Residue, then its C-alpha position, 0 to 999 in steps of 0.5 A: x490495559x485498557x482500550x484508552x491506554x492502547x489506542x493513546x498516543x503514549x502506546x509506542x505501538x499505537x503511536x508505530x502504527x499512526x506513522x506507519x499507517x500515515x506513511x502506508x496510506x500516502x504511499x497508496x495515494x502517490x501510486x494513483x498520483x503515478x497512474x494518472x501521470x503515466x496516462x497523461x505521459x503515454x497519451x494512455x486514456x481510457x474516457x472521452x472526457x479526459x483528453x481535457x488533460x492533454x495538449x490541444x494538439x493531443x485532443x483526438x488521441x484512441x482511446x485506450x487502456x492496453x500501454x504497457x507502462x500505464x498497465x505496470x503503474x496501474x497495477x502495481x496501484x492495484x497490487x496496494x489496494x488488495x494488500x494494504x487495506x487489508x494491513x492496515x485492518x490486521x494491524x489495527x487488530x494487532x494494536x488491540x491485543x496489545x503486543x510487545x513493544x518490540x514485536x509489535x513496533x517491528x511487525x508493523x515497521x517491516x510490513x510497510x516497508x516491505x510494501x514499499x519495496x514491493x511498488x518501487x521493484x514492481x515500478x522497475x521490474x526487478x524480480x526477486x526483490x518484488x516477490x520479497x517485498x510481497x512475501x514478507x508484508x504477506x507473512x507478517x499479516x499472517x502472523x498478526x491475523x493469527x495472534x489476532x486469533x488466539x487472543x481473540x479466542 
């Protein structure tokens, strides 16, 4: 199969990548919005210029970056940045190996759904589900990485 056929909308694995990668990016962007909303709600700003987003009566709030609720959302977002970007890269390279449709589509789907479970569990302090969400995506990335290495060896 040529590269143009692999990166074609007719290729089910590439279609799955396009769909689920978009879902994952929207989830990461949503975490940025949640972080901002948590900062505003808790009045936990750490830059003086951000006071503009507060109500007039809250303009004198002390700068802080130590609110535990805000920090939980921020850490969940940081974890996304640390894991979703490598997932997007390694899964794209995996698509280039032209894997079987069943395996390729399901690995991508499982990886993204696991990241969603991880974020939800992180925000709501739900262990062991947070660990499962992280671990499953991690194993998917290990499998894809090893497959890529063997393919391009």
